[in-house]
Each structure stands twice: as structure tokens, then as C-alpha cells.
N, C-alpha and C positions, 0 to 999 in steps of 0.2 A: 504494500500500500504506500502511496506517496501523498505528501502533504500538498494540498492545493494552494497554500500560501507561499511556502518557501521551496517546495519541490523536493524536500528531503525524503529519502526512503525510510519508512518506518517498518521495522521487522516484526515487532509485536503488534498484531492487529487488534488486540484487546484494549489497547490504550485509547483513552478518550481525547487526549490532547497531544499535540505534536511536542516531542521533547526538545526540539530546537527553537521553535518560535511561539509555541503555546496556542496554536490555532485549534479550535474545537473540531475534532475529527469525526464526531458523530454526525454533524451537519454535512461533512464531505461525503460520508457513506450514503446518507439519505439522498443527497444531490446526485451522486453517481447512480444510485438505484432508480431515482426518478428519471434521469436521462436515459438509462437502459430501458425502463418500462415504456417510455414514450417512443423510443426507436423501435422496440418490439411491436408496439401497437400500430405504429405507422407502417411497418412491413406487413403485418397481418391485414391491415386495411387495403394496402396496395394489391396484395395477392387476392383478396376477396373481390376487389374492383375488377381485376383482370378476369377472374372466373365469371363474374357477372356479365362483363362485356362479351365474353365468348358464348355464354349461354344465350344472350340476347340475339346473337347472330342466328342461332338455330331455332329460337322460339319466336322470331319476328312475326311470321304469319299468325300465330296463335295470339300474340300480344296485340296485333292490329285488330283481330276479331274481338278480343276482350275489351279493347278500348271502344270499339264500335258498339258492342253490347251495352257498355256503361253509358255511352253517349246517348243511345236511343232510350234506355230505361231511365236515365236521369230526369227526363221530363214527366215521367209517370204516365206514359201513354198506355192505353189498354188495347191489346190486339183483339179485333173482332173478325169473326168468320163472315165473309161477304155473302156467301150463299145463304147462310142462316139468317142474316139480316134482311135479305131480299124476301125470303119466304115469310118471315115474321111480319114484314111490312105489308105484304099482300093478305096474309091470314087475318091480321088485326085491322084490316081496312084503313091502313095508313097511320094508325096510332103509334106503332113501333117506329114508323118512318119519322114521326115528330121527335121521338126520343133519340133516334139515330142522328137527326139533324142537330139536336142539342149537344150530343156527344162529339160530333164532328166539329162543331163550333168551339166547344171548350178545349178539345185537343189541339186544334190549330192555334187557339189563343195561347196555349202553353208554349208552343213553338215560337210565336211572335215575340213573347216576352213583354208585351204591352199590358201594363196593369190596368189601363183604362179601356181595354177592349170590350166590346159589347158581348155580354154573356149569351149562352145558348138559349136560355129562357126568354131573354129580351129580344133576341133575334127572331124567335118564333112569333112573339107578340107583334113585332114590327112588320113581319111578313104578312101576318093575318090582317093587321090594321090597314096596310097599304095594298091589300088585295094581290099580294104576290110580287109587287114591284121591288120591294126591299130584297126579295129573294134573288133577283138578278145581281144586285150589288153584292149580296152575301156570297154568291157563287164566285164572282170575279175576285172579291177580297180574299176568299179562302185559297184560291189558286195563286194569288199574288204572295200570300204568306208562305205557301209551300214552295213556290219558285225561289223566293228570297232565302228560305232556309236551306234549300238544296245548293244554292250558290255559296252560302257560308260553309257548307260541308265540302266544297270543292268539286261539286258535280257540274256537268255541263248545263248551261242555261237552257231552260225550256219555257214554253208559253202555256202553262196549265191555266192561267187566269183567263185567257181568251177562249180556250177550249171549254172550260166550265161555263163561261158566259153563253157561248153559242149553244151548248147542250141545254142549259136552263131556258133560253129563249125558245128552243124547239120543244120544250115540255118534257125533256128527258132527265128529270131531276134524279131519278133512281140511278142513272148511269153516272151522274155527277157524284152522288154519294159513294158509289162503288169505286170510282177512280180515286177519290179523296181517301177513302178507307184503305185502299191498296197502298197509297203513298205513306199513310200513317203507319200501316203495318210494317212496311219496309224500314221506316225510321225507327220503330220500336225494336226491330231486329238489328239495327245498326247497318243496314245495307244501303 
């Protein structure tokens, strides 16, 4: 052992003070131990980081899928079976269709992130009060929200808003609902 103050070699390691200069050797041992522990921890960290980086190269597709799953599910979207929704809409004479309309509105509002967006219930009421005219605006706005969300995800730009508006003007509301639900199902799966 060597004294950190004067550099003298101390043969008896049980001594607490340097016999030449009087420096406290217990502090030196502790400092040497701390330095060694830090170096050991740094080496272990570097090794773990290298192993992690190597594992990431092999697990990248799985990681991307996991991120996509988290991304879609982080909005709390509920996946709905489109065929079941269509059948229920016809069997209930459109009552389930109103519920589906509300759900589509609320789910797309979650994607927009707009806290002041018109709720599903209010959208139904406005559509009924305006004899369906608000429904045209609704269809265009839902398509616009989905288009903007897909652009944020890095997907190619599409014109769902115009398509949904044309379908609603032609009276094909159920196809609008199906296409919107398909987009929402894809997002909930992270696709």
C-alpha cells in the first residue's frame, strides 16, 4: 500500500496513519475502493449496453410491432367487428347505427386530441336537428381527422375526407361507417 500524500510504501497494511507524514490511510483505502467500484460499475454498464444494442438488432421487427401496438392502444380505441355492426344496425332498424355513429365520433375525437371536439351524442343531436345536413360535415370532418392522423404516423397522404363526403351525399352512410371503423381498427392494431 502507498500513501496518497507522500507516496511512501507502507508495508503494514493494518496501520491507520502513514508513519512518514501522518496522513489518514483509512480514507485512502475507502477512496481506492470507491474508485475501483465505480470503474467496475462502468465496465458492467458498458458491457450491458453492448449486449442490449446487439439484441436490438435482432429484435427490431418485434420492437416496431410492440411500439405500434402501444401507439394504437394508447388512445383507448375499441376494435369493432364491421360485419357484426352492419347486421346489428339492420336488425335494430338503425338504433345500433346511432350508437355506432356515437362511437365513431368519440374514437376519432380521441385521435384528434381536440378537447373541445363535438361529442358523439351532440353530433347525433345536431344531425337530427339539421335534418341530416350536419351529417355531411361530420363525415368530411371524420375523414379529415383520420387523414391528419395517418400523416402524423408517416403514412402516405390520402383523401378519406372527400370520399366520406361523397358517400354520405349519395346516402351510403353505412359504407362511411365501415370505412371509418376499418381505419380505426387498423390504428388500434398499430398498422
